Jmol script that loads the backbone (N, CA, C; Angstrom):
load data "model"
ATOM      1  N   MET A   1     -12.172 -11.170  15.120  1.00  0.00           N
ATOM      2  CA  MET A   1     -12.183 -11.438  16.432  1.00  0.00           C
ATOM      3  C   MET A   1     -11.112 -10.545  16.943  1.00  0.00           C
ATOM      4  N   GLN A   2     -10.969 -10.001  18.124  1.00  0.00           N
ATOM      5  CA  GLN A   2     -10.242  -8.887  18.683  1.00  0.00           C
ATOM      6  C   GLN A   2      -9.669  -9.639  20.000  1.00  0.00           C
ATOM      7  N   THR A   3      -8.280  -9.218  20.239  1.00  0.00           N
ATOM      8  CA  THR A   3      -7.934  -9.293  21.472  1.00  0.00           C
ATOM      9  C   THR A   3      -8.361  -8.622  22.823  1.00  0.00           C
ATOM     10  N   THR A   4      -7.890  -8.746  23.905  1.00  0.00           N
ATOM     11  CA  THR A   4      -8.548  -8.012  25.160  1.00  0.00           C
ATOM     12  C   THR A   4      -8.198  -6.385  24.864  1.00  0.00           C
ATOM     13  N   THR A   5      -7.119  -6.285  23.818  1.00  0.00           N
ATOM     14  CA  THR A   5      -6.715  -4.773  24.076  1.00  0.00           C
ATOM     15  C   THR A   5      -7.514  -4.188  22.814  1.00  0.00           C
ATOM     16  N   GLY A   6      -8.537  -4.832  22.078  1.00  0.00           N
ATOM     17  CA  GLY A   6      -9.052  -4.348  21.197  1.00  0.00           C
ATOM     18  C   GLY A   6      -8.463  -4.323  19.676  1.00  0.00           C
ATOM     19  N   GLN A   7      -7.408  -4.943  19.776  1.00  0.00           N
ATOM     20  CA  GLN A   7      -6.571  -4.967  18.133  1.00  0.00           C
ATOM     21  C   GLN A   7      -6.996  -6.464  17.804  1.00  0.00           C
ATOM     22  N   PRO A   8      -7.110  -6.323  16.212  1.00  0.00           N
ATOM     23  CA  PRO A   8      -7.617  -7.551  16.268  1.00  0.00           C
ATOM     24  C   PRO A   8      -6.363  -8.603  15.875  1.00  0.00           C
ATOM     25  N   LYS A   9      -7.040  -9.858  16.357  1.00  0.00           N
ATOM     26  CA  LYS A   9      -6.392 -10.993  16.547  1.00  0.00           C
ATOM     27  C   LYS A   9      -5.721 -11.245  15.180  1.00  0.00           C
ATOM     28  N   LYS A  10      -4.484 -11.882  15.410  1.00  0.00           N
ATOM     29  CA  LYS A  10      -3.369 -12.380  14.549  1.00  0.00           C
ATOM     30  C   LYS A  10      -3.617 -13.777  14.267  1.00  0.00           C
ATOM     31  N   VAL A  11      -3.388 -14.416  12.969  1.00  0.00           N
ATOM     32  CA  VAL A  11      -3.533 -15.863  12.926  1.00  0.00           C
ATOM     33  C   VAL A  11      -2.243 -15.921  12.115  1.00  0.00           C
ATOM     34  N   LYS A  12      -1.566 -17.250  12.589  1.00  0.00           N
ATOM     35  CA  LYS A  12      -0.383 -17.531  12.061  1.00  0.00           C
ATOM     36  C   LYS A  12      -0.732 -18.268  10.645  1.00  0.00           C
ATOM     37  N   PHE A  13       0.141 -18.241   9.906  1.00  0.00           N
ATOM     38  CA  PHE A  13      -0.105 -18.699   8.390  1.00  0.00           C
ATOM     39  C   PHE A  13       1.411 -19.159   7.677  1.00  0.00           C
ATOM     40  N   SER A  14       1.720 -20.169   7.014  1.00  0.00           N
ATOM     41  CA  SER A  14       2.913 -20.607   6.331  1.00  0.00           C
ATOM     42  C   SER A  14       2.636 -20.186   4.722  1.00  0.00           C
ATOM     43  N   ALA A  15       3.560 -19.827   4.281  1.00  0.00           N
ATOM     44  CA  ALA A  15       3.741 -19.040   2.842  1.00  0.00           C
ATOM     45  C   ALA A  15       5.051 -19.437   2.278  1.00  0.00           C
ATOM     46  N   GLN A  16       5.284 -19.475   1.139  1.00  0.00           N
ATOM     47  CA  GLN A  16       6.516 -19.477   0.687  1.00  0.00           C
ATOM     48  C   GLN A  16       6.787 -17.993  -0.377  1.00  0.00           C
ATOM     49  N   ALA A  17       8.018 -17.601  -0.397  1.00  0.00           N
ATOM     50  CA  ALA A  17       8.433 -16.158  -1.250  1.00  0.00           C
ATOM     51  C   ALA A  17       9.689 -16.423  -1.869  1.00  0.00           C
ATOM     52  N   ASP A  18       9.607 -15.673  -3.185  1.00  0.00           N
ATOM     53  CA  ASP A  18      10.739 -15.583  -3.865  1.00  0.00           C
ATOM     54  C   ASP A  18      11.946 -14.976  -2.931  1.00  0.00           C
ATOM     55  N   PRO A  19      13.161 -15.328  -3.013  1.00  0.00           N
ATOM     56  CA  PRO A  19      14.057 -15.218  -2.064  1.00  0.00           C
ATOM     57  C   PRO A  19      14.200 -13.830  -2.385  1.00  0.00           C
ATOM     58  N   ALA A  20      14.282 -13.401  -3.599  1.00  0.00           N
ATOM     59  CA  ALA A  20      14.530 -11.624  -3.858  1.00  0.00           C
ATOM     60  C   ALA A  20      13.588 -10.751  -2.930  1.00  0.00           C
ATOM     61  N   VAL A  21      12.568 -11.436  -3.339  1.00  0.00           N
ATOM     62  CA  VAL A  21      11.100 -10.796  -2.922  1.00  0.00           C
ATOM     63  C   VAL A  21      11.273 -10.728  -1.472  1.00  0.00           C
ATOM     64  N   LEU A  22      11.297 -11.424  -0.819  1.00  0.00           N
ATOM     65  CA  LEU A  22      11.848 -11.455   0.571  1.00  0.00           C
ATOM     66  C   LEU A  22      12.630 -10.762   1.217  1.00  0.00           C
ATOM     67  N   GLU A  23      14.093 -10.675   0.511  1.00  0.00           N
ATOM     68  CA  GLU A  23      14.954  -9.994   0.916  1.00  0.00           C
ATOM     69  C   GLU A  23      14.576  -8.530   0.794  1.00  0.00           C
ATOM     70  N   ALA A  24      13.887  -8.076  -0.384  1.00  0.00           N
ATOM     71  CA  ALA A  24      13.982  -6.935  -0.480  1.00  0.00           C
ATOM     72  C   ALA A  24      12.657  -6.236   0.550  1.00  0.00           C
ATOM     73  N   LEU A  25      11.652  -7.329   1.103  1.00  0.00           N
ATOM     74  CA  LEU A  25      10.929  -7.003   1.837  1.00  0.00           C
ATOM     75  C   LEU A  25      11.504  -6.659   3.409  1.00  0.00           C
ATOM     76  N   ARG A  26      12.460  -7.667   3.684  1.00  0.00           N
ATOM     77  CA  ARG A  26      13.433  -7.569   4.812  1.00  0.00           C
ATOM     78  C   ARG A  26      14.220  -6.316   4.847  1.00  0.00           C
ATOM     79  N   ARG A  27      14.813  -5.649   3.850  1.00  0.00           N
ATOM     80  CA  ARG A  27      15.621  -4.550   3.845  1.00  0.00           C
ATOM     81  C   ARG A  27      14.661  -3.166   3.974  1.00  0.00           C
ATOM     82  N   MET A  28      13.422  -3.412   3.332  1.00  0.00           N
ATOM     83  CA  MET A  28      12.515  -2.151   3.433  1.00  0.00           C
ATOM     84  C   MET A  28      11.885  -2.083   4.733  1.00  0.00           C
ATOM     85  N   ALA A  29      11.745  -3.277   5.321  1.00  0.00           N
ATOM     86  CA  ALA A  29      11.393  -3.408   6.874  1.00  0.00           C
ATOM     87  C   ALA A  29      12.397  -2.655   7.631  1.00  0.00           C
ATOM     88  N   GLY A  30      13.483  -2.942   7.581  1.00  0.00           N
ATOM     89  CA  GLY A  30      14.849  -2.749   8.283  1.00  0.00           C
ATOM     90  C   GLY A  30      14.784  -0.945   7.842  1.00  0.00           C
ATOM     91  N   GLU A  31      14.818  -0.502   6.684  1.00  0.00           N
ATOM     92  CA  GLU A  31      15.143   0.922   6.537  1.00  0.00           C
ATOM     93  C   GLU A  31      13.728   1.967   6.983  1.00  0.00           C
ATOM     94  N   GLU A  32      12.608   1.169   7.044  1.00  0.00           N
ATOM     95  CA  GLU A  32      11.678   1.945   7.782  1.00  0.00           C
ATOM     96  C   GLU A  32      11.371   1.540   9.261  1.00  0.00           C
ATOM     97  N   GLY A  33      12.379   0.733   9.892  1.00  0.00           N
ATOM     98  CA  GLY A  33      12.123   0.662  11.218  1.00  0.00           C
ATOM     99  C   GLY A  33      10.715  -0.006  11.693  1.00  0.00           C
ATOM    100  N   ARG A  34      10.276  -1.017  10.857  1.00  0.00           N
ATOM    101  CA  ARG A  34       9.094  -1.735  11.019  1.00  0.00           C
ATOM    102  C   ARG A  34       9.467  -3.269  10.974  1.00  0.00           C
ATOM    103  N   GLN A  35       8.691  -3.983  11.378  1.00  0.00           N
ATOM    104  CA  GLN A  35       8.550  -5.441  11.304  1.00  0.00           C
ATOM    105  C   GLN A  35       8.332  -6.086   9.954  1.00  0.00           C
ATOM    106  N   LEU A  36       8.881  -7.139   9.729  1.00  0.00           N
ATOM    107  CA  LEU A  36       8.522  -7.675   8.278  1.00  0.00           C
ATOM    108  C   LEU A  36       7.159  -8.033   8.486  1.00  0.00           C
ATOM    109  N   GLN A  37       6.139  -8.599   9.407  1.00  0.00           N
ATOM    110  CA  GLN A  37       5.094  -8.617   9.490  1.00  0.00           C
ATOM    111  C   GLN A  37       4.216  -7.647   8.987  1.00  0.00           C
ATOM    112  N   SER A  38       4.647  -6.431   9.649  1.00  0.00           N
ATOM    113  CA  SER A  38       3.787  -5.513   9.272  1.00  0.00           C
ATOM    114  C   SER A  38       3.727  -5.178   7.937  1.00  0.00           C
ATOM    115  N   LEU A  39       4.960  -4.927   7.171  1.00  0.00           N
ATOM    116  CA  LEU A  39       5.083  -4.863   5.727  1.00  0.00           C
ATOM    117  C   LEU A  39       3.855  -5.595   4.762  1.00  0.00           C
ATOM    118  N   ILE A  40       4.222  -7.193   5.433  1.00  0.00           N
ATOM    119  CA  ILE A  40       3.317  -8.282   4.543  1.00  0.00           C
ATOM    120  C   ILE A  40       2.019  -7.910   4.632  1.00  0.00           C
ATOM    121  N   ASP A  41       1.171  -7.421   6.094  1.00  0.00           N
ATOM    122  CA  ASP A  41       0.002  -7.271   6.293  1.00  0.00           C
ATOM    123  C   ASP A  41      -0.460  -6.151   5.123  1.00  0.00           C
ATOM    124  N   GLU A  42       0.526  -4.622   5.356  1.00  0.00           N
ATOM    125  CA  GLU A  42       0.333  -3.878   4.542  1.00  0.00           C
ATOM    126  C   GLU A  42      -0.011  -4.151   3.270  1.00  0.00           C
ATOM    127  N   ALA A  43       1.069  -5.033   2.747  1.00  0.00           N
ATOM    128  CA  ALA A  43       0.875  -5.648   0.954  1.00  0.00           C
ATOM    129  C   ALA A  43      -0.233  -6.208   0.942  1.00  0.00           C
ATOM    130  N   LEU A  44      -0.749  -7.153   1.842  1.00  0.00           N
ATOM    131  CA  LEU A  44      -1.964  -7.919   1.614  1.00  0.00           C
ATOM    132  C   LEU A  44      -3.319  -7.252   1.510  1.00  0.00           C
ATOM    133  N   ARG A  45      -3.107  -6.120   2.440  1.00  0.00           N
ATOM    134  CA  ARG A  45      -4.263  -5.111   2.538  1.00  0.00           C
ATOM    135  C   ARG A  45      -4.585  -4.371   0.959  1.00  0.00           C
ATOM    136  N   ASP A  46      -3.275  -3.866   0.768  1.00  0.00           N
ATOM    137  CA  ASP A  46      -3.312  -3.157  -0.381  1.00  0.00           C
ATOM    138  C   ASP A  46      -3.777  -4.091  -1.793  1.00  0.00           C
ATOM    139  N   TYR A  47      -3.539  -5.434  -1.511  1.00  0.00           N
ATOM    140  CA  TYR A  47      -3.767  -6.250  -2.563  1.00  0.00           C
ATOM    141  C   TYR A  47      -5.273  -6.310  -2.817  1.00  0.00           C
ATOM    142  N   ILE A  48      -5.776  -6.711  -1.411  1.00  0.00           N
ATOM    143  CA  ILE A  48      -7.423  -6.910  -1.457  1.00  0.00           C
ATOM    144  C   ILE A  48      -8.257  -5.581  -1.932  1.00  0.00           C
ATOM    145  N   GLU A  49      -7.476  -4.457  -1.398  1.00  0.00           N
ATOM    146  CA  GLU A  49      -8.252  -3.321  -1.849  1.00  0.00           C
ATOM    147  C   GLU A  49      -8.293  -3.037  -3.372  1.00  0.00           C
ATOM    148  N   ARG A  50      -7.078  -3.124  -3.801  1.00  0.00           N
ATOM    149  CA  ARG A  50      -6.795  -3.179  -5.300  1.00  0.00           C
ATOM    150  C   ARG A  50      -7.831  -3.779  -6.048  1.00  0.00           C
ATOM    151  N   LYS A  51      -7.843  -5.579  -5.720  1.00  0.00           N
ATOM    152  CA  LYS A  51      -8.640  -6.244  -6.145  1.00  0.00           C
ATOM    153  C   LYS A  51     -10.177  -6.017  -6.068  1.00  0.00           C
ATOM    154  N   GLN A  52     -10.477  -5.587  -5.204  1.00  0.00           N
ATOM    155  CA  GLN A  52     -12.021  -5.005  -5.045  1.00  0.00           C
ATOM    156  C   GLN A  52     -12.410  -3.901  -5.455  1.00  0.00           C
ATOM    157  N   GLY A  53     -11.329  -3.031  -6.006  1.00  0.00           N
ATOM    158  CA  GLY A  53     -11.854  -1.680  -6.733  1.00  0.00           C
ATOM    159  C   GLY A  53     -11.944  -0.573  -5.484  1.00  0.00           C
ATOM    160  N   LEU A  54     -11.678  -0.916  -4.325  1.00  0.00           N
ATOM    161  CA  LEU A  54     -12.138  -0.037  -3.282  1.00  0.00           C
ATOM    162  C   LEU A  54     -11.132   1.236  -3.370  1.00  0.00           C
ATOM    163  N   THR A  55      -9.763   1.443  -3.739  1.00  0.00           N
ATOM    164  CA  THR A  55      -9.240   2.424  -3.829  1.00  0.00           C
ATOM    165  C   THR A  55      -8.448   2.267  -5.389  1.00  0.00           C
ATOM    166  N   PRO A  56      -8.334   3.736  -5.600  1.00  0.00           N
ATOM    167  CA  PRO A  56      -7.290   3.636  -6.966  1.00  0.00           C
ATOM    168  C   PRO A  56      -6.004   3.132  -6.524  1.00  0.00           C
ATOM    169  N   ARG A  57      -5.371   2.868  -7.944  1.00  0.00           N
ATOM    170  CA  ARG A  57      -3.964   2.343  -7.687  1.00  0.00           C
ATOM    171  C   ARG A  57      -2.979   3.519  -7.570  1.00  0.00           C
ATOM    172  N   LYS A  58      -1.978   3.457  -6.545  1.00  0.00           N
ATOM    173  CA  LYS A  58      -1.220   4.528  -6.536  1.00  0.00           C
ATOM    174  C   LYS A  58      -0.310   4.984  -7.624  1.00  0.00           C
ATOM    175  N   HIS A  59      -0.090   4.433  -8.726  1.00  0.00           N
ATOM    176  CA  HIS A  59       0.511   4.877 -10.146  1.00  0.00           C
ATOM    177  C   HIS A  59      -0.401   5.993 -10.761  1.00  0.00           C
ATOM    178  N   VAL A  60      -1.876   5.426 -10.446  1.00  0.00           N
ATOM    179  CA  VAL A  60      -2.670   6.428 -11.185  1.00  0.00           C
ATOM    180  C   VAL A  60      -3.089   7.558 -10.626  1.00  0.00           C
ATOM    181  N   MET A  61      -2.899   7.750  -9.185  1.00  0.00           N
ATOM    182  CA  MET A  61      -3.118   8.789  -8.259  1.00  0.00           C
ATOM    183  C   MET A  61      -1.657   9.475  -8.398  1.00  0.00           C
ATOM    184  N   GLN A  62      -0.597   9.114  -8.669  1.00  0.00           N
ATOM    185  CA  GLN A  62       0.442   9.878  -8.938  1.00  0.00           C
ATOM    186  C   GLN A  62       0.668  10.622 -10.080  1.00  0.00           C
ATOM    187  N   ALA A  63       0.026   9.870 -11.314  1.00  0.00           N
ATOM    188  CA  ALA A  63       0.054  10.529 -12.745  1.00  0.00           C
ATOM    189  C   ALA A  63      -1.042  11.936 -12.353  1.00  0.00           C
ATOM    190  N   LEU A  64      -2.103  11.453 -11.845  1.00  0.00           N
ATOM    191  CA  LEU A  64      -3.054  12.611 -11.780  1.00  0.00           C
ATOM    192  C   LEU A  64      -2.807  13.713 -11.099  1.00  0.00           C
ATOM    193  N   GLN A  65      -1.786  13.601  -9.936  1.00  0.00           N
ATOM    194  CA  GLN A  65      -1.099  14.485  -9.362  1.00  0.00           C
ATOM    195  C   GLN A  65      -0.476  15.279 -10.165  1.00  0.00           C
ATOM    196  N   ALA A  66       0.432  14.667 -11.002  1.00  0.00           N
ATOM    197  CA  ALA A  66       1.445  15.194 -11.651  1.00  0.00           C
ATOM    198  C   ALA A  66       0.718  15.810 -12.871  1.00  0.00           C
ATOM    199  N   SER A  67      -0.275  15.449 -13.266  1.00  0.00           N
ATOM    200  CA  SER A  67      -1.089  16.182 -14.274  1.00  0.00           C
ATOM    201  C   SER A  67      -1.389  17.394 -13.584  1.00  0.00           C
ATOM    202  N   MET A  68      -2.159  17.645 -12.508  1.00  0.00           N
ATOM    203  CA  MET A  68      -2.828  18.509 -11.838  1.00  0.00           C
ATOM    204  C   MET A  68      -1.723  19.743 -11.737  1.00  0.00           C
ATOM    205  N   ILE A  69      -0.622  19.515 -11.405  1.00  0.00           N
ATOM    206  CA  ILE A  69       0.410  20.301 -11.085  1.00  0.00           C
ATOM    207  C   ILE A  69       0.804  21.026 -12.789  1.00  0.00           C
ATOM    208  N   GLN A  70       1.186  19.828 -13.447  1.00  0.00           N
ATOM    209  CA  GLN A  70       1.408  20.476 -14.826  1.00  0.00           C
ATOM    210  C   GLN A  70       0.709  21.247 -15.616  1.00  0.00           C
ATOM    211  N   HIS A  71      -0.805  21.115 -15.195  1.00  0.00           N
ATOM    212  CA  HIS A  71      -1.894  21.479 -16.122  1.00  0.00           C
ATOM    213  C   HIS A  71      -2.794  22.573 -15.380  1.00  0.00           C
ATOM    214  N   ASP A  72      -2.113  23.181 -14.063  1.00  0.00           N
ATOM    215  CA  ASP A  72      -3.024  23.822 -13.428  1.00  0.00           C
ATOM    216  C   ASP A  72      -3.823  24.936 -13.954  1.00  0.00           C
ATOM    217  N   SER A  73      -3.251  25.760 -14.541  1.00  0.00           N
ATOM    218  CA  SER A  73      -4.057  26.813 -15.314  1.00  0.00           C
ATOM    219  C   SER A  73      -4.860  26.548 -16.491  1.00  0.00           C
ATOM    220  N   LEU A  74      -4.179  25.383 -17.176  1.00  0.00           N
ATOM    221  CA  LEU A  74      -5.350  24.749 -18.312  1.00  0.00           C
ATOM    222  C   LEU A  74      -6.741  24.473 -17.479  1.00  0.00           C
ATOM    223  N   TYR A  75      -6.283  23.841 -16.418  1.00  0.00           N
ATOM    224  CA  TYR A  75      -7.684  23.107 -15.801  1.00  0.00           C
ATOM    225  C   TYR A  75      -8.745  24.074 -15.041  1.00  0.00           C
ATOM    226  N   ARG A  76      -8.042  25.136 -14.512  1.00  0.00           N
ATOM    227  CA  ARG A  76      -8.916  26.378 -13.821  1.00  0.00           C
ATOM    228  C   ARG A  76      -9.572  27.124 -15.080  1.00  0.00           C
ATOM    229  N   GLU A  77      -8.785  27.109 -15.993  1.00  0.00           N
ATOM    230  CA  GLU A  77      -9.721  27.782 -17.297  1.00  0.00           C
ATOM    231  C   GLU A  77     -10.699  27.263 -17.919  1.00  0.00           C
ATOM    232  N   LEU A  78     -10.714  25.647 -17.865  1.00  0.00           N
ATOM    233  CA  LEU A  78     -11.775  24.688 -18.127  1.00  0.00           C
ATOM    234  C   LEU A  78     -13.052  24.839 -17.333  1.00  0.00           C
ATOM    235  N   ALA A  79     -12.656  24.781 -15.938  1.00  0.00           N
ATOM    236  CA  ALA A  79     -13.432  24.943 -15.029  1.00  0.00           C
ATOM    237  C   ALA A  79     -14.454  26.156 -15.128  1.00  0.00           C
ATOM    238  N   ARG A  80     -14.173  27.119 -15.546  1.00  0.00           N
ATOM    239  CA  ARG A  80     -14.924  28.308 -15.887  1.00  0.00           C
ATOM    240  C   ARG A  80     -15.888  28.299 -16.484  1.00  0.00           C
TER     241      ARG A  80
END
end "model"
wireframe off; spacefill off
backbone 0.3
color backbone group
């Protein structure tokens, strides 16, 4: 469903969270100048993508990037 502006319609729901987790999210939202709902929506989307195997996990991609930088010359030699 979409609103008249073309944006997806939002649906309210109720949930409970560990107080420390909620506080961390609120702090992050404030630091990033975003609304708490925006972070929750992003986290839910990331979770769904990860569970469905649509995108590689961030720490895997970070490890790959670090490896590419560290072993660039070796990888170039192996590619020949």
